N, C-alpha and C positions, 0 to 999 in steps of 0.2 A: 429387545436388546437392543440385538444387529440391526433394526430399522432405529435407535436413536444413534448408535453407529454411524450409520449409514448417512442419516440424514447431516451428522456435521463432517461429514466427509465431503459430501455434495457442497456443505457452505463454504467450506475449505479450501474447493476448488474454487468454486463460483468467485471468491473474494481473493484466490493466490495466496494463502496465505497457507505458507508452509507449519505451520506448529500451535497448537492449542494446550496450553494448560489450563489443569483444570484442578483447583484443590480445596473449596468450601467440599464442606459434608455433607449438603445439601447436593451436589451439585455431582460428588465423586460417585453416591447413591446412586443418585439418577443415573448414574450412566452404570453403575459398577455391579448394584445390589446389594452392596455390604455399605449397611447402617454403623457407625462410628464416631467416635470423639478423641482424634490423637491427639487431643492438648496443645504440647507445644513441641511435637513429634511432625516430621514435613509428612504429609500422604496426600497422593496424587494422581492422576490421568494423564496422560502424555498423549494426544491424538494430532493422527497426521493425515494431508489429503491424500496419499498414495500408499501409506505403510501400515502394518499392524501398529495398533496400541500397542501400551503397555501403562504396567498401575503399581506406582510405589507406595512404600506403607513400612513399616516398622514391623520387624520381623515376627513381634507376639502378634502381629493381625494376620499374619498369611496365609496361614491354614483357613481362618475363617475368609477371608475375602475370596478364595478358593470355592469354598461349599456358597459361597452364597451365588455363586455361578460367573463369576468371572473369569473366559474363557481363553484371553489372550495371557503375553508375558508379565511374574508378580514378580519384581523384586522386593527385596527384605533387605533390609538392615540393620545392626543392630546399634544400641546408645553408643556404643567407642569409635561407627563408624560413621562419616560425613557420606548423608545422601547423596550431596550433589555430584562427588564422585563415580558413583554408580552412574547415575544419573547420564552422565556427560560419558560414559562406556561405551554407556545402548547408545546414544546416539550419534557417538563414531559408529558404533557396528552396524549403523544402519545406513551409512554414508549418510546424510541429508544435509542438501546445503539449506539452513536458513537465512532467509530474507524477511524474512515477515512472521513475525509468534501473537498469537492473540491470548491474553489470561482476562481473569477477573478481576477489572479494573477495582473495584471499591473492595475487596476483601484478600487481596494480593500484600502481604506489606512489604515494604522498600527494600527490605535485606536479603529478601525470597525472590524479591525482581531483579536485583544487583544481583547474582547468584545465576538466574537464568539468562543474566542478560550476557557475563562471563564466557558461560560457558559455550554459550552459542553464537557470539563474534560481535554481539551487541547489535541483532537486530531491530529492525524500526517495529514497532510495541503497540497494539489494538486491541479494542474492549472489543472479551464475550459476550457479554455480561447483556448487551441485547436479542443477539442471536439464543444464547440458553432460556432466556425465560421468553422469548416466545416460544421455542421449542416445550418448555416446562407450562407453558398456559391454557394448552388441549389436553385435559385428561383421557385416556384409551378407559374403555370397561373395565379389565382389571385395576386399578388405580381406582376409579369410582366405586367398586363393589370392596375395595378397603376402605373407601373414605366412607361410603354407606354404614358399615361396622362401626368405623371411628366414631360417628355420630351415635349412633345408639347406643356407644360405651357412655357418650357425654351425656343424651341423655337419662340413662341411670345414674349417673352420676347430683345431677340437678335434684331426683326423686329421691335420692340416701341423705341429699343435704334438707331436701324438706324434712324427709323423715325424724331427722337428728334435732328439728326446733324443740326446744323448750324452754319459760322462761327462765334465764339466768345462764342459762350456756353462750360460749364467748365464739365471736367470727371464729377464733382459730380452733378449739374445739370441735366445730363444725365441721370446717376445711379440715381437718385430719380423719373425720368419721368419713368425710368421701373418698379421699385418699388413699384411704385403709381400706375400704372396700374394694375401690378400681384393683389395687395391689393385686388384694387376694382372687381378682378376675386375669391377671396377667397382666396391667400393666406397670411396664416399669417407669413411664415418664410421663408428664403432661404435657401439654404443648406450651406452657407459660406456665406462672407462678398462679395456682387456685387465688381467685377473689371471692370470697366471702364476708359483706358489708353489712352492717347492721344500723339502720334510722340516717342519721345525719350523713353517716358513714358514703353513705351510697350517692349522695352530690355528688363524691370526686368521684370523678368516670375509672381513673385508673387507683381508687385506693388502697392501702396494705391493711389487710386484715390487721387485727390485736386481740386483745383482751375484754373489747368492748362487749357489755353483756347483752342480750336480746330482753327489751324489753316490749309489753303490748304498747299495739299503734304504731311501731317499727316496719319502715320498707327493709327489707331480705332481700339483694341482691348476690346471685350467683354467677361468676362469669369462668369456665371451666374448659377446658378438652383433653382429647388421651394421642401420644404417638400410640401410631397402632402399627405395625408393618414401616415404619418408614414414615405414615402421612398423619397429616394432626388433621382434629378437631375441634370446633370453637363454639360453644353456645353460649347464652345470657338470659337467664329467666329471674323477673322477678315477682314479687311475691309481699303480703303486708300481712302480720303477724297479731294474730284475735281481731284490733277492730280498723277498721277504716273512717276515712273523711271525707267529705264530697271531694277536695281539695284532690289528695292522693289517688283517688278512684278517674278522674277528669285528667291528672297529670298522664294514666296511665293509658286509658282509650284515645289520649290524643296518639302516643307514641305508635299502639297497638294498629291504632287506622292512617297514622305511614307509613310502619311498618308493613302493612297489608297493601298498601298500595303502592310500593314498590317491589316488594312481589309480582301481584299482576301484571304491572310494565314487565318483568324480565322475560325477555324472548329474544331470540334469535331473530340478530337484525337491528334491533336496537341502544343507541345512544348507548354508552356509559353511562356518560356526565346527567341523563336527563333520567336516572335512578334519583339518584341525591336531590336533584332539584327538586320531582317530586316530592320527596318523604318533609326535605325542607320548608318546603311551602306550605302542609299542613300545620309542621310545628310553628311555623313562622305567624300564619293565621290566626292558629291560634293563642298568641300571644308568649310565645316562648322559643322564638328565635335565637333570643343571647344563649340559652340555656342549652341549645344543640351546638355545642363546641367542637366536633372534630366530624373526619367523612361519614357516609352512612356504613362503608365496610371495605372489603379488602381484598384479594385474592388469599384462596385457601389450597393449602398439598402438602408438599415435602415441607416445608418452612408455615408456620401459620402465617404470618405476613408474607406475601410475595401478590405477582401482578394478578391480575391488573388491580390498584388504585382505584376503589370507588369514591370518586369525588366527581363534582358536576365540572369540573374542567377535564374531565378523561371526555377525549374524542374519537374515541376509537367505541368499538361495535360487540355485542354482544356475541361471539359464535356457540355453538356446540360442544360441548365438550368445556366451558369452562367451571371454574368451580370459584365461588365466592363466598363471604358473608352479609345479611343485610341488617345492619344492625343499628336502628335509630334511639337517642337513649335525649331525653330530658333532664337536669339536674338543680338542684336549686341548695344553695349551703346547709341552711337553715332545717330542711326537711328532710330531703336525701331526693334518690333520683332512680329514674326508671331509666330502665335498658332491655328491650328485645332481639335477641341475636340468633338466627337461622343462618345454615349453612344452604345453599344452595347449588346447583347442578343446570345450567339450561339443555334442554334436551331436544328432542325434533319437535316434541308435541307442546313445545314451549318452559317449564321447568318441572322441578322437582326437589321440594328442600327434607334434606338429608336428616335433618334434626327435627326431629315429633315431636316435642316435650310440649301439653297443652297451652295455651298461652293466655286463655279465658282469663278474665281480674279475677285474683283468688284470696281470701283471708284467710288465712292456716290458722281452726281452731284446737288448740288439743292444749 
């Protein structure tokens, strides 16, 4: 934990930034190990280039914040108090001259930026996002250990979903079964809204589960993930129920071929955009180019979508410790769609897939 703070302090010193204000729940967790959603209330970490940081949160969470491992000052406030008054006092006590401030420009509201500027004397503001994303890009062994277990639970969720398939069941019934069984294993939060899509509805990459009932010949697409100890998993598997056509099998095998090729190219030093291109070329050569409308994948960690973006436009290179998804897909509106997604970590030997649920073409007969 201190290594993360040390790296930020080094950056602040190098860039001559007097203060960095971090308030997104993901980045607060990264520095404090305290994972919570404060809703409309202010919660934030104040980092300095030379002095000890402090953490501001509602009084309701002070004990939890300290228990999570934050060893520096915690400033709690009640709902009837203005936290910015307490922050101003803390800054005054530190006698810090603030000429330059870094904030998360993408998530800091205008009103909070105004408050910060007011109590710091209207310094120059710059973005902290690029540095924070860079820090979180490479996962350490402890983070990967958690993500490996989160992936195992995602695998379990897919199996639960497959076991729940029967003629006439609805998408929402299967979805509820998956989440219920995961909650019994201690999972409080999913990485995103779980998707269970039947038949033609699987042809929408971000479809909404509903009361569509399962019929013979349907594609069934599962897309789900869990949050475990602050880290996300994300898996997609597609099966066919009862009977499959040659067209369905061809679509599936094309996606699997594309995903396998991108996985095999995953190693340290590979240009990130090349992975997308490799998979996309296979799908285009099979005549489905227009039916693959999204990037190959995304970074994964505290957020389910974080850096790097696995798009053919990305000129950065894979490094050991990067975790991301590979999830090509083909979507045909009246037939349905196939997506196959795994969580991948770059290792010194090449890559490891954290999600391990089988991927061969499967027809569920029960």
